[in-house]
N, C-alpha and C positions, 0 to 999 in steps of 0.2 A: 656550316656544317655539312659534311656530306651526305646524301640520300644513298641508302634508306635509313641511316643511324637519326637523321633527324626526324623521320616517322616516327620509329621507336620511341623515341624520347618523347615525343607527344604522346604516345597509345601508355606510357607507364603516369602520366600526368592526370590528376584526377577529373573526371569528366573528360576524356580524350576523345572519343568519338565526336563528340559537339565541337571541339575546337578544331579538329582536323579539316582543311578546306581540301577543296579538287585540284588547287595549285600542286599542294603538298603532294597529294597522290600519283598527280602527272609527273611531277618531277622526280620521286620514289620509281616510278614504272622506267621511265627515259634512262633514270641512273641503274637498275637492274638491269634493263635491255643492253647498257654499254660495257656493264661489269662482266655480263656472261654471254656473250653475243655466239661463241662459237657453241655452247649446249645449246642455247634457245636456237640457233637458227639449225643448227645440226639435227635436233628433234623435229622441226618443223618442216624440214627438206625430206626428211624421210619419211615422217608420218602423215604429211599433208601434200606437200607438192609431189612425192614419187610417186603416190598413187595417182594421180593426174595426169602425170608424165607417162606414166608405162598406158594408161588407157588412152592418151594421144596418139604415141605410137603405134599401139598396137590398132587405131583405128587406121591411122596413115598407111601401115604396112598392107593392111588386108584390103583398103581400097584400091590402093595402087597395084597391088597383085591381081585383082579382078580386072581393072582398067588394062592392064598389058599383056592379060589374056585373052580379051573380049572387046576390048577398044570404048568400052561402056562401063559405068560403076554403078548408074542410078537403081539400078532395080535391086543391086545388092546395099544399097548405102541404110535401110532400115533395118535390117538383119546384123551387120556389121556396127553399128552405133548403139543398137540394144546389148550386141555382145560387150562393146566396152562398157556400158554402165553396169552389166553384169559382174565386170572385172572388176571394176572401180569399188561397187558394193559389196563385194566378197572383202578385198581386202581392205577399205576405208572403214567396214564396220569394226576391224581391230586396232587397225592401225589409227584411227583418228581419234577414237579414246585413250589410247595409249600415248599417244604425242600430247594430247590435253593434259593429263596427270602429270608428264614428265616434265613440261614447261611450267606447267603450276606449282610443282614441287620446287623445281630450280627458283622463280621468284618468292617461294615462302622462306628461303636460307639465306643467312646472314654472312656466310662466308663463299668462298668458290667451289664447285662441285663439279662431276663430270659427267658428260653425257651418259656413263655406263652406271653410274649411280642415280642417276634422274630415272632412267628404263627400270633398275631393279626397283626403285620405291614405287612406280605406276603400276609395274606386274604386282606386286604384293596387295594392291588396292584394285584390282582388275573387277572385282564383284561390284562395289558401289559404284566405279567408274561405268559399267555396262548398264546397271539400274539407272544411275542417273541419266545415263546416254538416251536409254529406252522412255523414261517420262518425259524427259525435255524436250527427244525429239519427237514424242507423239504429240505432246500439247501445240508445238509450235507446226508441226505438220498440220494440226486440225485449224490453227489460225490463219495458216496460208493455204489451205484450201478455202475457207470462208472468202478471203480475200481477194482471191484468183476469181473466184465464181462472180464475184461484183464487178472486179476489173475486168474480165472477158466480155463481159455487157456492158460494160463502157468504151470498148475498142481500146483497151491502156494494156492490154498483157502481151507478152511477146508469143503466146500460143495464138493469138489472132491472124497471124500473117505468115506466111512462109517466105515470097520472094518480093524482093524492092528495086526499085528504079532509084536512079543515081541523079536524080533532081534535088534540089536544095530543100524542099518541103519533105521530101520523103525521109530525106539523112536526119532533118532535126526531129520531126517525129519519132525516127528510130532510135536516137538518143534518148529522148524522152521517156518513152516507155521503157528502155533498157535501163535508165535511171532508176525510176520506180521499183523496177525488180529488185534493185540493190538494198532497198529499205528494211524488209522483213528480214528476221535472223535466218541463219542458214541453221537446221535442224541436224545437220550433220549426216554421214553413210549411216545406212544405206537409205534415208529419207530423201536425200538430194538428188540422188540418182534415179529414184522413184520418179519425182516431180520433173527432172530433165526428160526423162522417156514420154512421161505424160504429155508434157507440153509439145514436145517433137510429134507425138502422134497427132495431139489436137492443130497443129499448122500443117500437118499433111493432110486433113482432113477439110481444112478451110478452103473454099473456093476464091478465097482474096488475094489472088498471087501478087498481086500489083497493091494490095491495099495500103499499104506506107502512103502511096501519094494522094490516095483519097480518102486520108485519115478522115475520121468526123467523130468527134465526141458526142458519146450517145446519154449524157445527164439527163436531158430531159424527158428520155420516155425510158428511164431505170425503174422498173418494177420496185414494190415497197420488199417482196421478201428478199431479191439482191440485196437491197440496200441493206435491210438489217443482217445480214447475213455477214455482208462485208463489213459494216461497224462492228459486229461481233467478234470477226474474225482479228480485227483490229485491235481490239479491247485485249483478247486473249493473247495476242504477240506482246503488248505492252505490259499485260500484267505478270507472264510466264518470264519474260526478260527480265524484268525487275526484281522478281522473287529468287529466281534460280540462277541468276547470272554467275552467282559466286558457289555456285554447287561444287565445281572443281576444288576450290581452296578448301571448302570445308571437308571434303573428304580427303586431299592430300596432307590436311593437318589433324585429320580427327583418328579414332580408332580403328576404322578399316570395315566396320561392319557395314552390311550389304544398303541398309537404310539409316542409319545413325546419322549421316551426313544431312538428310533431311531437316529433322527439327532443328539443327544447328543454323542451317543457309537461311531457313525461313526465319526464324529468331532474330537473324542480324537484320536481312535485309526489311523485314516487316517493321522493324523498330525504328529502320531509316528509310521507309519506303520511298520517300518522294525525293530525298537526295540521293539515294542510289539510281531512281529513274532519270532523274536529270545528268548526274553525271555518267552513266552508263550509256543512255541515249544521245549525250552531247558527243561522247566518243565514237557512237556507232554514226552519228550523222555527218562526223569530218572526216570518217574513214569513206563513207559513202561518197561525200563531194570529192574526195582525194582519189578514190576509184573512177569515177565520173570522169575527171579532167583528165587523170593521166594515162586510161586504161579505155574506156568507154566510148571516149571520142575519139580518140587516135584510131581506134579497131574499126569502128561503125566507119569512118572516112577512108582507111585502106581498104575495108570489104566492099565498100558501095562506088570507089574512083579507081582504086589502083589495080584491084585483082580482076576486074571484068575487063581491062585495059589490057592487062596481062594475057587473059584467056582470047581475046581478040587477037592480039598479036602474034601467040603461038597456035591458035587455032586449034585448042583442045582444051579440054576440061580439070586435066589433073592439077594446074593449081589450087583448084577450090578445094580439096581435101588436104592437099600439104598445108594452105593457109590457114584451115580450120584447127590443124594440130597445132600449129605454131602458136595461134592466138591463144589454144588451151594450154600450150606451155608458160607463154607469157603470163597469163592469167594468174596460174597454179604459182609461178615464182613470187609474184606481188602479191597475193593471195596471202600465201604462207607467213611474210611480214608480218601483215596486218592482224591475221589471225593470233599469230604468237604475240604480238603489242597486246591484243585485247585481253589474253589471257592472263599476262603479265599485269596490267592495269586490274582486271578482277581480284587477282591474288593480294597485289597490295592495298585494294580498296577494302577487301576482307579483313586483311590484317588491321587497318588502320580502324574499323569500324567496330571491331569485335573486341568486348572488353576482356577476353581470355588469351590474347595474342600471344602473352608471354609464356604460359603455362601450359597449350597444348600444340605446341610447333611440331610438327612432323619431323620424323627422322629419316 
């Protein structure tokens, strides 16, 4: 039997939420993604990747403009980067919540729909989408702050270092730290851009230009307040992601009131807390490992081995901003697919675990 038809049949059975398995929800998510690839990926590109691509192209154009006028761009880099983050934050604050709503609505439908219908449904619920983005983003941001405070003390945050060497030890340390940065959930715009700008400023303040090669884990000297703050941040991230990961589905299937989704998603997630935690964090871990293998490692190798060689050959620094922009564009295109699948999975999980899935389906 095809999915999500199989999942809908399970939902109608007595005690359906207890009978649905992780494999059922995963197959349902893959089937939905395969049935509506145009609408899902179209929304993801326009609302997720498009904003980052605009920011990356803006950064590259402004940096190269400064370079060709003056022969150097290093003094202009902070200002250009902050402008990029401001543009992405301003655009992403609207497009990211619109995209999340549209993709979630598509994933809740049993028939094929158009991208225009999905955007219309999301716009009808812009108020609860905005409220949920602020609540979720604020809580995740607090958790990330606590975790980052501890990781910086352990020398395990990307903001600890600025430059790297091309030796094997530096490359592997860089990969480890960047992979760790993938584990916390993304709070979304404008919180994500705020963190990027803050980490950038902290890295420029660091005196460890070549700190990657002399990387030392500082666990033995970790003060208790840092440890408690980091553990508290981890707990906040875990609980928030578990309880609120299905918020978009509750919004797009609900009445559209600004706070009506909150009770619905807490009821479903709270009743199935450990199941939701296991399922959602398993998908997040799988995406993190896939990202590390297919994006993080290749980019680190290219950034540390290929680009310095190119710079030496051309005797100019212009390859750096070009490659930085290309990295961001590549990450945006890959990330939009992973984020879209996560939203589809969360919607199908909500449908499977909610006992009222047939009576409250959104229009």
